[in-house]
PLY file of the C-alpha trace (Angstrom):
ply
format ascii 1.0
element vertex 378
property float x
property float y
property float z
element edge 377
property int vertex1
property int vertex2
end_header
53.59 -29.54 -2.58
53.32 -25.86 -1.74
51.09 -26.78 1.21
53.73 -29.08 2.67
56.33 -26.34 2.27
54.15 -23.79 4.05
53.31 -26.35 6.74
56.94 -26.17 7.86
56.45 -22.43 8.40
53.38 -23.13 10.53
55.33 -25.62 12.68
58.25 -23.21 13.07
55.97 -20.32 14.07
54.22 -22.54 16.62
57.53 -23.54 18.19
58.62 -19.90 18.44
55.25 -18.91 19.91
55.51 -21.70 22.49
59.02 -20.57 23.42
57.70 -17.02 23.80
54.93 -18.25 26.13
57.43 -20.22 28.22
59.73 -17.22 28.46
56.89 -14.94 29.44
55.56 -17.40 32.03
58.96 -17.33 33.75
58.80 -13.57 34.32
58.32 -12.62 37.95
55.06 -11.37 39.41
56.31 -7.82 39.81
56.73 -7.48 36.05
53.21 -8.78 35.51
51.96 -6.21 38.01
53.74 -3.47 36.07
51.79 -4.41 32.96
48.48 -4.23 34.81
49.21 -0.78 36.21
51.25 0.77 33.39
49.98 0.15 29.85
53.13 1.67 28.36
55.39 -0.82 30.13
58.00 -2.12 27.71
59.18 -5.21 29.60
57.03 -7.71 27.68
59.26 -9.98 25.56
58.64 -9.56 21.85
56.94 -12.38 19.96
59.50 -13.15 17.28
58.27 -15.39 14.43
60.12 -16.63 11.35
61.66 -13.70 9.46
63.90 -15.39 6.85
63.19 -18.36 4.58
65.75 -20.15 2.40
64.81 -22.96 0.02
67.84 -25.17 0.49
68.71 -28.72 1.56
65.41 -30.15 0.30
66.50 -31.31 -3.14
66.71 -28.95 -6.10
63.98 -26.31 -5.52
63.71 -25.37 -9.19
62.95 -29.01 -10.09
59.77 -28.43 -8.07
59.27 -25.08 -9.73
55.50 -24.50 -9.62
55.14 -25.48 -5.95
58.17 -23.46 -4.85
56.96 -20.36 -6.70
53.46 -20.73 -5.23
54.96 -21.04 -1.73
57.15 -17.96 -2.31
54.11 -15.94 -3.35
52.29 -16.95 -0.17
55.30 -15.99 1.96
55.49 -12.46 0.55
51.70 -12.00 0.31
50.58 -9.23 2.66
47.44 -11.12 3.65
49.38 -14.29 4.55
52.94 -14.35 5.96
53.84 -10.86 4.76
57.60 -11.44 4.66
59.76 -8.83 2.98
60.78 -9.88 -0.51
64.43 -9.70 0.44
63.82 -12.21 3.25
63.00 -15.08 0.86
65.85 -16.85 -0.94
65.80 -19.71 -3.44
69.02 -21.72 -3.70
69.74 -23.67 -6.89
72.48 -25.86 -8.28
72.07 -23.98 -11.55
69.14 -24.86 -13.83
69.56 -21.98 -16.25
66.16 -22.19 -17.96
64.36 -22.31 -14.60
66.47 -19.45 -13.22
65.42 -17.24 -16.12
61.81 -18.29 -15.69
62.02 -17.35 -12.00
63.55 -14.00 -12.94
60.54 -13.26 -15.16
57.95 -14.32 -12.56
59.55 -13.39 -9.19
62.47 -11.04 -9.77
62.05 -9.50 -6.30
63.19 -12.54 -4.27
66.82 -13.42 -3.63
68.61 -16.07 -5.67
71.58 -18.17 -4.53
73.73 -20.31 -6.82
75.49 -23.37 -5.38
78.72 -23.02 -7.36
81.38 -24.80 -5.21
84.10 -24.55 -7.90
85.25 -21.68 -10.13
86.03 -23.67 -13.29
84.11 -26.21 -15.32
86.36 -29.23 -14.77
86.53 -28.86 -10.99
82.78 -28.24 -10.72
81.90 -31.25 -12.86
83.93 -33.45 -10.49
81.83 -32.53 -7.44
78.46 -31.39 -8.92
76.80 -34.08 -11.08
74.70 -31.68 -13.20
77.55 -29.24 -13.87
78.36 -30.71 -17.30
75.01 -29.44 -18.65
75.48 -25.82 -17.64
78.68 -23.81 -18.37
79.79 -21.64 -15.46
79.76 -18.42 -17.49
76.13 -19.05 -18.41
75.26 -19.61 -14.76
76.95 -16.39 -13.63
75.23 -14.47 -16.43
71.81 -15.83 -15.38
72.55 -14.91 -11.74
73.60 -11.42 -12.77
70.46 -10.99 -14.88
68.31 -11.88 -11.88
69.92 -9.18 -9.76
69.60 -6.57 -12.51
66.11 -7.57 -13.68
64.29 -4.47 -12.43
66.87 -2.04 -13.79
66.89 -3.85 -17.12
63.10 -3.53 -17.34
63.23 0.20 -16.58
65.97 0.77 -19.14
63.98 -1.06 -21.80
60.95 1.11 -21.09
63.05 4.28 -21.27
64.73 3.10 -24.48
61.35 2.35 -26.06
60.12 5.88 -25.22
63.29 7.40 -26.63
62.98 5.44 -29.88
59.33 6.42 -30.30
60.10 10.08 -29.67
63.20 10.30 -31.84
63.62 10.17 -35.61
66.66 7.89 -35.39
66.76 4.24 -34.44
68.41 4.87 -31.07
70.49 2.37 -29.13
69.05 -1.03 -28.22
71.80 -2.04 -25.82
70.26 -1.81 -22.36
72.49 -4.31 -20.57
75.43 -1.99 -19.93
75.33 -0.98 -16.27
77.50 1.44 -14.36
79.17 0.52 -11.09
76.80 2.85 -9.21
73.77 1.15 -10.77
75.05 -2.28 -9.82
75.74 -1.25 -6.24
72.26 0.23 -5.94
70.58 -2.90 -7.30
72.67 -5.19 -5.07
71.26 -3.40 -2.02
67.69 -4.11 -3.15
68.02 -7.83 -3.77
70.84 -10.29 -3.34
72.35 -12.53 -5.95
74.58 -14.92 -4.02
77.17 -17.55 -4.79
77.45 -20.41 -2.30
80.86 -22.03 -2.16
81.58 -24.99 0.13
85.11 -25.03 1.51
86.74 -28.46 1.10
90.40 -29.30 1.49
91.87 -29.74 -1.97
91.86 -28.03 -5.33
88.66 -26.01 -4.96
89.95 -24.21 -1.86
93.33 -23.34 -3.36
94.35 -19.70 -3.71
94.40 -20.15 -7.49
90.71 -21.03 -7.35
90.15 -18.00 -5.13
91.49 -15.77 -7.91
89.34 -17.58 -10.48
86.26 -17.11 -8.31
87.08 -13.44 -7.83
87.38 -12.90 -11.58
83.96 -14.50 -12.13
82.44 -11.95 -9.75
84.51 -8.97 -10.87
82.47 -5.80 -11.50
79.20 -7.63 -10.73
78.85 -6.87 -6.99
77.68 -10.39 -6.17
77.67 -11.82 -2.65
79.96 -14.82 -2.12
79.16 -17.01 0.88
81.95 -19.41 1.85
80.47 -22.42 3.65
82.81 -24.40 5.94
82.28 -28.13 5.38
80.70 -29.92 8.33
82.10 -33.42 8.66
79.66 -36.32 8.37
79.99 -40.09 8.61
80.29 -40.74 4.87
82.46 -42.98 2.71
84.65 -40.17 1.36
86.65 -38.52 4.14
86.22 -34.83 3.41
87.60 -32.08 5.61
87.31 -28.35 5.97
90.41 -26.14 5.53
91.81 -24.24 8.50
90.26 -20.98 9.57
93.35 -18.99 8.56
93.26 -20.54 5.09
89.58 -19.64 4.65
90.25 -16.06 5.72
93.02 -15.72 3.12
90.71 -17.26 0.51
88.03 -14.73 1.45
90.42 -11.79 1.22
91.50 -12.80 -2.29
87.91 -13.04 -3.53
87.00 -9.73 -1.88
89.91 -8.01 -3.61
88.00 -8.35 -6.90
85.08 -6.29 -5.57
82.80 -9.07 -4.36
81.25 -8.99 -0.90
82.65 -12.23 0.53
81.74 -13.74 3.90
82.40 -16.98 5.79
79.21 -18.57 7.05
79.02 -19.08 10.79
78.60 -22.76 11.63
75.92 -23.53 14.19
74.61 -26.84 15.48
77.62 -29.02 14.64
77.84 -30.20 18.26
74.49 -31.99 17.90
74.92 -33.10 14.26
72.42 -30.55 12.96
74.66 -28.10 11.12
74.43 -27.48 7.36
74.62 -30.87 5.64
73.89 -32.82 8.83
70.19 -33.64 8.74
70.16 -36.52 11.21
70.78 -36.85 14.92
72.95 -39.61 16.37
72.96 -41.27 19.74
75.51 -39.95 22.19
78.75 -41.80 22.56
78.02 -42.84 26.12
74.86 -44.63 24.98
76.58 -46.81 22.41
77.31 -49.50 24.95
73.55 -49.96 25.41
72.94 -50.40 21.68
74.76 -53.62 20.80
73.53 -55.92 18.08
74.15 -59.67 17.79
77.80 -59.47 16.72
78.67 -56.88 19.38
79.10 -53.87 17.09
77.57 -50.56 18.07
74.41 -49.56 16.19
73.45 -46.00 17.14
69.89 -45.19 16.10
69.35 -42.77 13.26
66.22 -40.65 13.36
64.56 -38.50 10.77
64.75 -34.84 11.71
60.94 -34.63 11.74
60.91 -37.03 14.71
62.36 -34.20 16.75
59.16 -32.15 16.47
57.71 -31.35 19.88
54.10 -32.26 20.66
51.93 -31.27 23.63
52.55 -33.55 26.58
48.91 -33.98 27.59
48.54 -37.73 27.46
49.62 -40.66 29.55
51.81 -43.50 28.38
50.01 -46.47 26.93
51.13 -49.79 25.59
48.29 -50.10 23.10
50.02 -48.12 20.35
52.54 -49.36 17.75
55.79 -50.62 19.22
59.10 -48.99 18.40
62.55 -50.39 18.42
64.01 -50.37 21.91
67.18 -48.58 20.85
65.39 -45.83 18.95
62.97 -45.18 21.83
65.83 -44.79 24.30
67.70 -42.48 21.98
64.68 -40.24 21.58
63.80 -40.19 25.27
67.32 -39.43 26.46
67.83 -36.88 23.72
65.23 -34.64 25.35
62.51 -35.01 22.71
58.97 -34.52 23.98
57.32 -37.85 24.81
53.95 -36.60 23.57
54.59 -37.87 20.05
55.03 -41.43 21.28
52.12 -41.14 23.70
49.80 -39.90 20.99
50.00 -43.36 19.47
48.54 -44.83 22.65
45.05 -44.36 24.06
42.73 -43.56 21.16
40.34 -41.33 23.10
43.22 -39.05 24.15
44.74 -38.96 20.66
41.64 -37.29 19.20
42.03 -33.54 18.99
39.31 -31.52 20.78
38.18 -29.81 17.60
37.38 -33.15 15.97
34.75 -33.85 18.64
33.17 -30.42 18.10
33.14 -30.97 14.36
31.46 -34.35 14.79
28.70 -32.83 16.96
28.13 -30.01 14.48
27.93 -32.48 11.61
25.40 -34.64 13.47
23.19 -31.63 14.26
23.33 -30.51 10.63
22.24 -33.97 9.49
19.30 -34.00 11.94
18.18 -30.55 10.81
18.39 -31.63 7.18
16.22 -34.71 7.81
13.61 -32.66 9.71
13.50 -29.97 7.02
13.10 -32.61 4.28
10.26 -34.33 6.18
8.37 -31.07 6.71
8.80 -30.12 3.07
7.46 -33.46 1.83
4.40 -33.26 4.13
3.55 -29.76 2.91
3.99 -30.73 -0.72
1.44 -33.58 -0.34
-1.18 -31.09 0.81
0 1
1 2
2 3
3 4
4 5
5 6
6 7
7 8
8 9
9 10
10 11
11 12
12 13
13 14
14 15
15 16
16 17
17 18
18 19
19 20
20 21
21 22
22 23
23 24
24 25
25 26
26 27
27 28
28 29
29 30
30 31
31 32
32 33
33 34
34 35
35 36
36 37
37 38
38 39
39 40
40 41
41 42
42 43
43 44
44 45
45 46
46 47
47 48
48 49
49 50
50 51
51 52
52 53
53 54
54 55
55 56
56 57
57 58
58 59
59 60
60 61
61 62
62 63
63 64
64 65
65 66
66 67
67 68
68 69
69 70
70 71
71 72
72 73
73 74
74 75
75 76
76 77
77 78
78 79
79 80
80 81
81 82
82 83
83 84
84 85
85 86
86 87
87 88
88 89
89 90
90 91
91 92
92 93
93 94
94 95
95 96
96 97
97 98
98 99
99 100
100 101
101 102
102 103
103 104
104 105
105 106
106 107
107 108
108 109
109 110
110 111
111 112
112 113
113 114
114 115
115 116
116 117
117 118
118 119
119 120
120 121
121 122
122 123
123 124
124 125
125 126
126 127
127 128
128 129
129 130
130 131
131 132
132 133
133 134
134 135
135 136
136 137
137 138
138 139
139 140
140 141
141 142
142 143
143 144
144 145
145 146
146 147
147 148
148 149
149 150
150 151
151 152
152 153
153 154
154 155
155 156
156 157
157 158
158 159
159 160
160 161
161 162
162 163
163 164
164 165
165 166
166 167
167 168
168 169
169 170
170 171
171 172
172 173
173 174
174 175
175 176
176 177
177 178
178 179
179 180
180 181
181 182
182 183
183 184
184 185
185 186
186 187
187 188
188 189
189 190
190 191
191 192
192 193
193 194
194 195
195 196
196 197
197 198
198 199
199 200
200 201
201 202
202 203
203 204
204 205
205 206
206 207
207 208
208 209
209 210
210 211
211 212
212 213
213 214
214 215
215 216
216 217
217 218
218 219
219 220
220 221
221 222
222 223
223 224
224 225
225 226
226 227
227 228
228 229
229 230
230 231
231 232
232 233
233 234
234 235
235 236
236 237
237 238
238 239
239 240
240 241
241 242
242 243
243 244
244 245
245 246
246 247
247 248
248 249
249 250
250 251
251 252
252 253
253 254
254 255
255 256
256 257
257 258
258 259
259 260
260 261
261 262
262 263
263 264
264 265
265 266
266 267
267 268
268 269
269 270
270 271
271 272
272 273
273 274
274 275
275 276
276 277
277 278
278 279
279 280
280 281
281 282
282 283
283 284
284 285
285 286
286 287
287 288
288 289
289 290
290 291
291 292
292 293
293 294
294 295
295 296
296 297
297 298
298 299
299 300
300 301
301 302
302 303
303 304
304 305
305 306
306 307
307 308
308 309
309 310
310 311
311 312
312 313
313 314
314 315
315 316
316 317
317 318
318 319
319 320
320 321
321 322
322 323
323 324
324 325
325 326
326 327
327 328
328 329
329 330
330 331
331 332
332 333
333 334
334 335
335 336
336 337
337 338
338 339
339 340
340 341
341 342
342 343
343 344
344 345
345 346
346 347
347 348
348 349
349 350
350 351
351 352
352 353
353 354
354 355
355 356
356 357
357 358
358 359
359 360
360 361
361 362
362 363
363 364
364 365
365 366
366 367
367 368
368 369
369 370
370 371
371 372
372 373
373 374
374 375
375 376
376 377
């Protein structure tokens, strides 16, 4: 739902705010004294909350169209998160009808197309839904999203010209100059995401095909190095030199082409790696009956930090021994596990206040009803 999507923003902002508090608490006393004596002191660390949001890695966003659009509107709403329109991006595998619907309703947000191959046959081999949507149609829909505002203005100008002239005028408003395209590309981004895998799709021939798709459109091409995972098919990323040559070929056709910086691969949390694994040195402690290693696999949400304000208790639900060790040694806050313990500590403070307020309201209601009934009998 849109609420669950926005809840992730709340969690992320809370984590950043907590990090800001910890950073500020580590400042020395002299800096605190400077703040008390000099109101213009600039040494206070800036509270930096979430500034960019990308709908990606959560299934196909446009299959959950209404909720995603509602969440996007909340993110750019000035009375809510107040993010700049260009800071919100929706990534899609290419549902053409939904892309065009999004262009009509939210043309101001960025759109990213997960292409991954520059021709129909190669894309169908690695993207299951590719057979339903021709690549040229996808690129056209992406281009229309980037040029939506200019197209609307040109239609309005053409309509005025036709009304004011005796002739029929020209109805072709989809011819854009290079200067117009460059100007529109600076206002909102229409991106192509292209995962780099060893094989046909990363060949230099495909680089030329990809460049021709983007020629004269001023699209942004984001090359994504593949992050290896423990899957059945052994896929690998090309060498860095090869990716740079691939990028240069695509850029020669006028596209702005970049190679995405990989972060988090050392802890299995890079793009495409949504689980955390037990460290190699812990495998010896996680042996099953036949002696094979069974490293625990945790959902990424289990890594959410919780306030450590409770004591350990054995009254809560039991967890597997291996998983508990993996979480504890991985540095995850123990508060989540402890919250399942002593019931009186697990209750949030505001729940107690709410209960008292509800009880008082009920008492007042009973008293008011009794007084009313007595007066009515008179």
